[in-house]
MARTOR-659069 format. One record per residue: residue number from 1; x, y, z of N, C-alpha, C in turn. Coordinates in pm, 1 decimal, always signed. Last residue first. Layout:
<nodes>
NUM:X:Y:Z:X:Y:Z:X:Y:Z
...
</nodes>
This chain:
<nodes>
178:+2704.2:+2640.8:+1999.9:+2616.6:+2687.6:+1892.8:+2657.4:+2627.1:+1766.8
177:+2919.0:+2557.5:+2153.3:+2797.2:+2474.6:+2152.8:+2707.2:+2514.0:+2037.0
176:+3107.7:+2755.4:+2139.1:+3140.6:+2627.0:+2077.6:+3017.8:+2536.0:+2067.4
175:+2993.2:+2961.4:+2288.6:+3005.8:+2977.9:+2144.5:+3038.8:+2847.4:+2073.4
174:+3019.3:+2853.8:+2546.0:+2885.6:+2878.2:+2492.0:+2891.6:+2890.1:+2339.5
173:+3299.9:+2852.8:+2568.4:+3224.2:+2727.0:+2579.8:+3086.3:+2743.0:+2516.2
172:+3359.6:+3123.3:+2550.7:+3415.1:+3030.0:+2451.6:+3336.6:+2898.9:+2450.4
171:+3230.8:+3219.5:+2780.0:+3186.0:+3264.3:+2647.4:+3238.1:+3172.0:+2537.5
170:+3384.2:+3105.9:+2983.7:+3244.8:+3066.6:+2969.0:+3190.8:+3105.7:+2831.3
169:+3713.5:+3019.6:+2868.1:+3617.2:+3107.7:+2933.0:+3476.0:+3056.1:+2905.6
168:+3956.9:+2784.6:+2947.5:+3850.9:+2825.4:+2855.7:+3754.1:+2915.1:+2932.2
167:+4115.3:+2728.6:+3162.1:+4167.1:+2825.1:+3066.6:+4062.1:+2866.3:+2965.1
166:+4060.2:+2383.9:+3193.7:+4087.9:+2512.8:+3256.1:+4145.4:+2606.4:+3150.9
165:+3816.4:+2226.3:+2989.8:+3953.6:+2241.4:+3036.8:+3968.8:+2378.5:+3101.6
164:+3550.8:+2016.7:+2997.8:+3588.9:+2157.5:+3003.4:+3728.5:+2166.0:+3063.8
163:+3476.2:+1763.8:+2775.2:+3540.0:+1796.8:+2901.0:+3584.2:+1942.1:+2895.4
162:+3157.5:+1735.0:+2623.8:+3301.1:+1757.4:+2616.4:+3354.5:+1795.5:+2753.2
161:+2912.4:+1511.1:+2516.9:+2959.6:+1606.5:+2616.6:+3111.6:+1618.0:+2604.5
160:+2666.1:+1459.4:+2280.4:+2806.7:+1443.8:+2313.8:+2852.0:+1553.7:+2409.8
159:+2413.5:+1360.2:+2216.3:+2432.2:+1461.0:+2320.6:+2576.3:+1457.9:+2370.6
158:+2470.6:+1171.5:+2014.3:+2374.3:+1278.4:+1993.5:+2396.7:+1393.0:+2092.2
157:+2654.6:+988.1:+2117.1:+2693.5:+1070.5:+2001.9:+2599.0:+1189.2:+1982.8
156:+2759.4:+890.2:+2411.3:+2634.2:+936.6:+2352.7:+2666.4:+1033.7:+2240.4
155:+2970.6:+618.8:+2446.6:+2963.4:+763.5:+2424.9:+2831.7:+795.7:+2355.4
154:+2971.2:+345.9:+2448.7:+2943.0:+413.2:+2575.0:+2929.7:+564.0:+2559.1
153:+3026.6:+146.4:+2262.1:+2915.3:+237.8:+2239.1:+2874.3:+308.3:+2369.1
152:+3222.8:-33.3:+2322.3:+3262.9:+84.7:+2246.3:+3145.9:+179.0:+2216.3
151:+3196.7:-274.9:+2444.8:+3189.9:-156.4:+2529.4:+3227.0:-30.0:+2456.0
150:+3179.4:-524.2:+2338.6:+3308.9:-456.7:+2331.9:+3312.3:-334.5:+2422.7
149:+2909.2:-587.2:+2372.3:+3010.8:-664.1:+2444.9:+3147.3:-595.4:+2445.3
148:+2705.8:-288.3:+2411.3:+2752.2:-406.2:+2339.0:+2869.2:-470.4:+2414.5
147:+2430.2:-182.2:+2598.0:+2575.0:-180.4:+2586.2:+2620.5:-305.5:+2511.9
146:+2130.1:-69.8:+2442.2:+2204.0:-164.4:+2525.7:+2353.7:-157.3:+2496.2
145:+2026.4:+267.9:+2455.7:+2068.9:+154.4:+2374.6:+2145.7:+58.5:+2463.7
144:+1758.4:+493.9:+2504.9:+1870.5:+416.6:+2557.8:+1899.7:+298.3:+2467.2
143:+1691.3:+750.8:+2261.3:+1651.8:+642.6:+2351.4:+1774.5:+565.1:+2396.5
142:+1723.4:+952.8:+2075.6:+1772.8:+974.3:+2210.2:+1726.4:+867.5:+2310.0
141:+1607.0:+908.4:+1837.2:+1750.4:+881.3:+1844.5:+1801.9:+890.6:+1986.8
140:+1298.6:+753.0:+1765.4:+1374.8:+852.2:+1838.8:+1520.5:+810.1:+1848.2
139:+1098.1:+728.0:+1499.9:+1201.1:+654.5:+1570.7:+1291.4:+757.4:+1635.5
138:+769.2:+859.0:+1538.7:+903.0:+863.0:+1481.7:+997.3:+777.4:+1565.0
137:+454.8:+699.7:+1499.6:+555.9:+760.5:+1585.1:+693.9:+752.2:+1520.8
136:+241.9:+793.8:+1233.7:+322.9:+689.7:+1295.4:+427.8:+755.4:+1383.3
135:-67.3:+936.4:+1238.7:+75.1:+964.8:+1234.0:+148.5:+852.0:+1304.1
134:-348.9:+938.2:+1050.0:-280.1:+864.4:+1154.8:-130.7:+884.8:+1136.7
133:-568.8:+1197.6:+998.9:-447.5:+1133.0:+951.4:-379.3:+1064.7:+1069.1
132:-917.0:+1134.5:+1035.8:-794.5:+1201.4:+1078.1:-673.9:+1124.1:+1028.1
131:-1156.5:+1019.5:+982.0:-1074.2:+1058.2:+868.5:-948.8:+1133.7:+907.5
130:-1320.2:+907.2:+1166.2:-1327.9:+1052.8:+1149.0:-1243.4:+1103.4:+1034.2
129:-1245.6:+637.8:+1142.3:-1382.9:+677.7:+1112.1:-1392.4:+828.2:+1086.6
128:-974.9:+639.6:+1215.8:-1016.3:+581.6:+1088.7:-1154.4:+632.4:+1047.3
127:-972.4:+748.4:+1472.5:-901.5:+816.0:+1364.1:-950.4:+767.2:+1227.8
126:-1124.1:+549.1:+1595.7:-1170.8:+687.0:+1598.6:-1103.8:+766.0:+1487.2
125:-963.3:+326.6:+1557.6:-1091.2:+332.9:+1486.3:-1151.6:+472.9:+1489.9
124:-729.9:+397.2:+1717.6:-720.7:+354.7:+1578.0:-852.7:+375.5:+1503.8
123:-652.5:+482.5:+1966.9:-760.8:+553.1:+1899.5:-767.1:+518.5:+1750.9
122:-434.5:+319.5:+2043.0:-557.5:+319.0:+2123.8:-676.2:+391.0:+2059.0
121:-261.8:+118.9:+1829.7:-298.8:+259.5:+1846.1:-431.8:+264.7:+1921.0
120:-213.9:-152.9:+1891.6:-113.0:-73.9:+1821.0:-136.4:+75.7:+1843.6
119:-449.7:-229.1:+2013.4:-325.9:-242.0:+2089.4:-212.8:-163.6:+2023.3
118:-627.3:-193.0:+1807.7:-633.8:-99.8:+1920.0:-508.9:-110.5:+2006.8
117:-563.5:-410.2:+1640.7:-544.9:-273.4:+1592.6:-543.4:-172.4:+1707.4
116:-631.9:-628.0:+1809.7:-496.5:-615.8:+1755.2:-468.3:-472.6:+1710.2
115:-903.7:-582.9:+1851.7:-810.3:-580.9:+1964.9:-668.0:-559.6:+1915.8
114:-1000.8:-617.8:+1590.0:-1015.6:-488.7:+1657.7:-918.3:-477.1:+1774.2
113:-941.9:-887.0:+1544.5:-881.0:-784.7:+1459.3:-888.0:-648.0:+1526.5
112:-1103.2:-1005.6:+1743.4:-957.8:-1025.8:+1743.8:-887.2:-918.1:+1662.5
111:-1357.2:-920.4:+1655.0:-1308.0:-879.1:+1786.6:-1156.7:-894.3:+1795.9
110:-1380.3:-1049.1:+1409.9:-1381.4:-902.7:+1414.3:-1324.8:-852.4:+1546.8
109:-1379.7:-1314.7:+1500.4:-1275.5:-1268.5:+1407.8:-1265.4:-1116.4:+1411.1
108:-1612.9:-1311.9:+1655.7:-1483.1:-1333.1:+1720.8:-1367.0:-1289.7:+1631.5
107:-1805.8:-1270.8:+1455.9:-1792.0:-1173.4:+1563.4:-1655.7:-1187.5:+1631.6
106:-1780.7:-1503.6:+1307.9:-1746.7:-1376.2:+1244.8:-1724.9:-1267.3:+1349.9
105:-1870.7:-1683.3:+1507.6:-1737.3:-1698.6:+1449.7:-1690.5:-1568.1:+1384.3
104:-2130.9:-1609.6:+1549.7:-2035.0:-1590.0:+1658.9:-1891.6:-1600.2:+1608.2
103:-2274.5:-1432.8:+1272.3:-2241.4:-1554.8:+1344.9:-2136.4:-1524.4:+1451.0
102:-2471.9:-1137.4:+1322.1:-2370.2:-1214.8:+1252.1:-2341.9:-1339.8:+1334.6
101:-2617.4:-899.5:+1396.8:-2681.5:-1022.3:+1351.9:-2583.0:-1097.3:+1263.6
100:-2537.2:-717.9:+1694.2:-2510.6:-755.8:+1556.1:-2585.2:-883.9:+1523.3
99:-2504.0:-475.3:+1911.3:-2608.4:-569.0:+1869.5:-2591.5:-600.6:+1721.7
98:-2333.2:-275.1:+1985.0:-2303.7:-408.5:+2033.8:-2404.1:-513.7:+1989.7
97:-2438.5:-42.5:+1883.8:-2314.4:-93.0:+1825.5:-2284.9:-235.3:+1868.5
96:-2653.3:+80.5:+1993.1:-2679.7:-28.6:+1900.1:-2554.9:-92.7:+1845.3
95:-2547.2:+275.8:+2154.1:-2643.0:+185.4:+2214.8:-2672.6:+66.2:+2123.9
94:-2384.7:+417.2:+1975.7:-2321.1:+329.5:+2074.0:-2420.2:+236.5:+2142.9
93:-2376.7:+492.7:+1674.9:-2489.6:+467.6:+1764.1:-2442.9:+368.6:+1870.4
92:-2146.2:+487.9:+1527.9:-2167.4:+604.0:+1613.4:-2289.4:+590.6:+1700.9
91:-2166.7:+235.6:+1396.8:-2051.0:+269.1:+1478.6:-2080.5:+383.2:+1574.0
90:-2359.4:+167.1:+1219.1:-2386.3:+139.0:+1359.1:-2276.9:+191.6:+1451.6
89:-2246.2:+217.7:+978.1:-2360.0:+299.8:+1016.8:-2392.2:+281.9:+1165.1
88:-2051.0:+20.2:+940.1:-2009.4:+152.7:+986.8:-2125.7:+242.0:+1028.4
87:-2026.2:-273.5:+942.4:-2150.0:-203.6:+969.9:-2117.1:-63.8:+1020.8
86:-1817.7:-455.5:+919.5:-1862.3:-380.6:+801.1:-2001.8:-323.2:+822.5
85:-1693.2:-560.3:+1126.7:-1807.7:-638.1:+1077.6:-1867.0:-572.4:+953.0
84:-1513.0:-358.8:+1183.2:-1463.2:-483.2:+1123.5:-1576.1:-568.3:+1068.3
83:-1683.7:-169.6:+1302.3:-1614.2:-136.7:+1178.3:-1566.6:-262.5:+1107.3
82:-1764.9:-306.6:+1530.9:-1864.9:-262.4:+1433.0:-1799.7:-232.1:+1299.1
81:-1517.5:-336.3:+1655.1:-1592.6:-455.3:+1614.7:-1696.0:-417.7:+1508.8
80:-1454.5:-64.2:+1698.8:-1369.1:-149.4:+1617.3:-1441.3:-272.5:+1567.8
79:-1655.0:+20.1:+1871.6:-1641.2:+84.1:+1740.3:-1560.1:-3.7:+1645.8
78:-1592.0:-147.9:+2087.9:-1722.8:-158.6:+2021.4:-1718.3:-96.8:+1882.2
77:-1336.2:-49.3:+2149.9:-1352.4:-188.7:+2107.0:-1485.7:-208.4:+2036.0
76:-1398.6:+203.4:+2237.0:-1319.0:+191.7:+2114.8:-1329.2:+48.8:+2059.8
75:-1533.9:+128.9:+2466.0:-1604.7:+202.7:+2362.2:-1530.8:+194.7:+2228.8
74:-1336.4:-0.2:+2622.3:-1450.9:-76.5:+2570.8:-1528.6:-4.2:+2460.8
73:-992.7:+20.0:+2584.8:-1112.7:+100.7:+2599.5:-1233.6:+26.8:+2541.2
72:-829.8:-274.9:+2718.6:-844.1:-166.4:+2621.6:-977.8:-96.8:+2644.6
71:-821.3:-494.4:+2878.8:-717.0:-394.0:+2895.2:-720.8:-282.8:+2790.5
70:-1006.5:-683.7:+2816.9:-1022.1:-614.3:+2945.0:-923.3:-499.8:+2961.1
69:-908.9:-793.1:+2583.6:-1025.9:-705.8:+2575.3:-1046.5:-627.9:+2704.0
68:-702.3:-958.5:+2676.3:-670.6:-841.0:+2594.9:-787.2:-742.3:+2591.2
67:-852.9:-1153.1:+2818.1:-746.5:-1076.9:+2885.0:-715.9:-948.5:+2808.3
66:-1013.7:-1258.5:+2615.3:-1075.3:-1193.5:+2731.5:-974.6:-1103.2:+2801.4
65:-814.3:-1365.9:+2450.9:-906.4:-1264.7:+2397.9:-970.5:-1187.3:+2512.7
64:-700.4:-1554.3:+2624.8:-618.7:-1442.7:+2576.0:-706.8:-1330.9:+2520.8
63:-909.2:-1735.7:+2657.3:-861.7:-1660.4:+2772.9:-779.6:-1539.2:+2730.6
62:-920.3:-1835.3:+2394.1:-1035.1:-1765.7:+2450.3:-992.8:-1680.9:+2570.8
61:-672.0:-1962.2:+2377.8:-702.8:-1851.3:+2288.0:-818.7:-1768.1:+2341.6
60:-708.1:-2162.5:+2568.7:-601.7:-2063.9:+2588.4:-626.5:-1940.1:+2501.8
59:-904.0:-2319.9:+2457.6:-936.2:-2244.1:+2577.6:-832.8:-2134.7:+2603.3
58:-989.7:-2374.9:+2140.3:-869.5:-2353.4:+2218.6:-902.6:-2262.9:+2336.9
57:-1237.0:-2374.1:+2025.2:-1180.9:-2502.3:+2065.8:-1059.5:-2485.4:+2155.0
56:-1501.8:-2186.4:+2109.0:-1364.6:-2173.8:+2064.5:-1295.9:-2299.5:+2115.0
55:-1823.0:-2316.7:+2022.3:-1716.8:-2293.5:+2118.7:-1584.3:-2270.0:+2047.9
54:-2125.8:-2207.7:+1949.2:-2004.9:-2252.4:+1881.5:-1889.6:-2217.8:+1972.9
53:-2348.7:-2303.2:+2214.7:-2286.5:-2206.3:+2125.4:-2168.7:-2271.6:+2057.5
52:-2663.1:-2362.8:+2380.5:-2533.0:-2407.3:+2330.4:-2478.7:-2298.7:+2239.8
51:-2845.7:-2178.2:+2466.6:-2820.2:-2295.0:+2550.3:-2688.4:-2358.8:+2510.1
50:-2951.6:-1960.4:+2329.6:-2823.8:-1947.3:+2401.3:-2800.3:-2060.0:+2501.7
49:-3158.4:-1997.2:+2159.0:-3194.0:-1979.7:+2299.6:-3070.9:-1964.5:+2388.7
48:-3016.6:-2046.4:+1925.9:-3099.5:-1927.1:+1933.4:-3136.8:-1896.0:+2078.2
47:-2906.5:-2294.1:+1985.9:-2817.5:-2178.6:+1969.6:-2896.4:-2049.2:+1982.9
46:-3138.1:-2447.7:+1989.9:-3060.5:-2434.4:+2113.4:-2959.7:-2319.8:+2104.7
45:-3216.5:-2423.9:+1719.7:-3304.4:-2377.0:+1827.0:-3224.6:-2353.9:+1955.3
44:-2996.9:-2542.0:+1585.9:-3035.5:-2403.3:+1557.6:-3121.9:-2345.8:+1670.4
43:-3002.7:-2802.1:+1692.0:-2885.1:-2717.3:+1713.3:-2921.6:-2570.8:+1691.6
42:-3252.3:-2884.8:+1594.4:-3227.1:-2881.0:+1738.9:-3109.0:-2789.1:+1769.5
41:-3207.9:-2874.2:+1318.3:-3310.4:-2789.9:+1380.3:-3286.2:-2774.6:+1529.5
40:-3007.7:-3068.6:+1291.1:-2979.0:-2930.6:+1253.8:-3079.6:-2834.2:+1316.1
39:-3150.4:-3299.5:+1370.2:-3032.4:-3255.6:+1445.5:-3002.5:-3108.7:+1418.0
38:-3507.6:-3236.2:+1347.0:-3381.7:-3293.7:+1300.2:-3267.4:-3239.7:+1387.0
37:-3790.3:-3306.7:+1555.8:-3691.7:-3212.9:+1501.0:-3567.7:-3287.3:+1454.9
36:-3935.1:-3496.4:+1686.3:-3958.7:-3482.2:+1543.3:-3857.6:-3387.7:+1476.0
35:-3889.5:-3480.1:+1955.9:-3827.1:-3589.2:+1882.3:-3843.0:-3579.4:+1732.1
34:-3848.7:-3125.3:+2018.8:-3913.8:-3255.3:+2036.7:-3845.3:-3358.5:+1948.8
33:-3760.9:-2825.8:+2203.5:-3742.0:-2922.4:+2094.9:-3819.9:-3050.0:+2125.4
32:-3867.8:-2667.1:+2415.8:-3806.0:-2605.2:+2298.0:-3799.7:-2700.7:+2178.8
31:-3970.8:-2825.2:+2611.8:-4051.6:-2709.5:+2574.4:-3991.6:-2634.7:+2454.8
30:-3774.7:-3013.9:+2667.7:-3891.0:-3055.9:+2588.7:-3980.0:-2939.4:+2545.6
29:-3479.3:-3023.6:+2733.3:-3555.5:-2904.8:+2692.6:-3677.5:-2943.3:+2608.6
28:-3386.2:-3276.9:+2810.2:-3352.1:-3160.2:+2890.4:-3439.9:-3039.2:+2859.1
27:-3486.8:-3453.4:+2615.6:-3514.3:-3478.0:+2757.2:-3490.5:-3352.7:+2842.6
26:-3383.6:-3338.4:+2382.3:-3529.2:-3351.4:+2397.3:-3564.8:-3372.4:+2543.6
25:-3108.6:-3363.2:+2436.1:-3168.1:-3231.2:+2414.8:-3319.3:-3235.5:+2434.2
24:-3073.6:-3642.2:+2449.9:-3046.0:-3560.3:+2567.8:-3110.6:-3421.9:+2555.2
23:-3139.4:-3710.2:+2183.7:-3217.3:-3764.5:+2295.6:-3198.4:-3678.8:+2421.4
22:-2938.5:-3574.2:+2041.9:-3079.6:-3542.5:+2020.3:-3164.8:-3587.9:+2137.3
21:-2708.1:-3704.1:+2142.4:-2724.9:-3560.6:+2162.4:-2872.1:-3521.9:+2147.1
20:-2751.2:-3962.4:+2047.3:-2745.2:-3940.3:+2191.9:-2767.3:-3792.2:+2224.0
19:-2735.5:-3911.7:+1773.3:-2859.4:-3965.2:+1830.2:-2863.5:-3942.2:+1981.5
18:-2469.4:-3827.0:+1742.5:-2578.7:-3735.6:+1713.2:-2708.6:-3783.3:+1778.6
17:-2190.2:-3860.9:+1937.0:-2301.5:-3936.0:+1880.0:-2420.9:-3842.3:+1864.1
16:-1851.6:-3731.9:+1870.0:-1975.5:-3751.9:+1944.4:-2080.1:-3828.7:+1867.0
15:-1629.8:-3668.3:+1724.0:-1615.8:-3777.1:+1820.6:-1745.8:-3811.9:+1891.6
14:-1615.2:-3441.6:+1571.7:-1628.8:-3568.7:+1502.0:-1619.6:-3688.9:+1594.0
13:-1624.9:-3193.4:+1678.7:-1491.4:-3250.2:+1660.0:-1495.8:-3383.9:+1586.0
12:-1900.5:-3173.4:+1699.3:-1830.6:-3082.6:+1607.6:-1691.0:-3135.6:+1577.7
11:-1941.3:-3362.2:+1899.9:-1997.2:-3386.9:+1766.2:-1926.3:-3299.9:+1663.2
10:-1817.1:-3232.1:+2114.1:-1764.5:-3360.7:+2066.9:-1815.3:-3392.9:+1925.9
9:-1986.2:-3010.5:+2143.1:-1845.8:-2989.7:+2105.4:-1783.4:-3118.9:+2053.0
8:-2216.6:-3142.3:+2229.4:-2217.8:-3073.0:+2100.9:-2075.1:-3050.7:+2052.2
7:-2128.8:-3231.4:+2478.9:-2166.9:-3330.4:+2377.4:-2170.1:-3267.2:+2237.5
6:-2091.4:-2984.5:+2605.3:-1977.6:-3075.1:+2586.4:-2007.2:-3178.8:+2478.4
5:-2356.7:-2891.7:+2606.8:-2253.9:-2817.1:+2534.3:-2133.4:-2906.4:+2506.7
4:-2474.3:-3071.9:+2778.6:-2517.9:-3070.5:+2639.4:-2416.5:-2996.5:+2552.0
3:-2218.1:-3214.3:+2989.8:-2328.8:-3124.4:+2961.3:-2364.3:-3134.5:+2813.1
2:-2142.2:-3534.1:+3125.0:-2116.4:-3427.3:+3029.3:-2241.4:-3344.5:+3007.4
1:-2056.6:-3639.1:+3442.9:-2158.6:-3635.1:+3340.6:-2134.2:-3513.7:+3251.5
</nodes>
């Protein structure tokens, strides 16, 4: 048996029956809706009561958002969502930062954007809000490089080591390094 949420999702996809959904909603929640309400009214009331919601159609995408959100700083995520929703006044009031009056679709877009930015830089929104200059990491020359097929990149050019021959004194070696 399908739940009311499943029936709503089918209607959104264009495969469900509106009359059947209305009848099921009135039977399941007579204290919220009645037969006189239109389909739009019933949907609005049930969304307001958190009985149904706009579902992410792709379950894999929803799981990825949850997975990514669990691996970043929740306070920075709240700041990021508030900043992306364009409510910067709420950003520093952490008790109110999670309470928005926007649609769930807009909230999810803001959350995805915030997660993406925080994954690049864990303090992205803190730097953005405080006005600190964000410094991009430099490309380091001393990182390991994969060996190519010819094998001609085995010498470390940056930290090139030389073979010490007998007959050289320690002072000569030190002076050659400078």
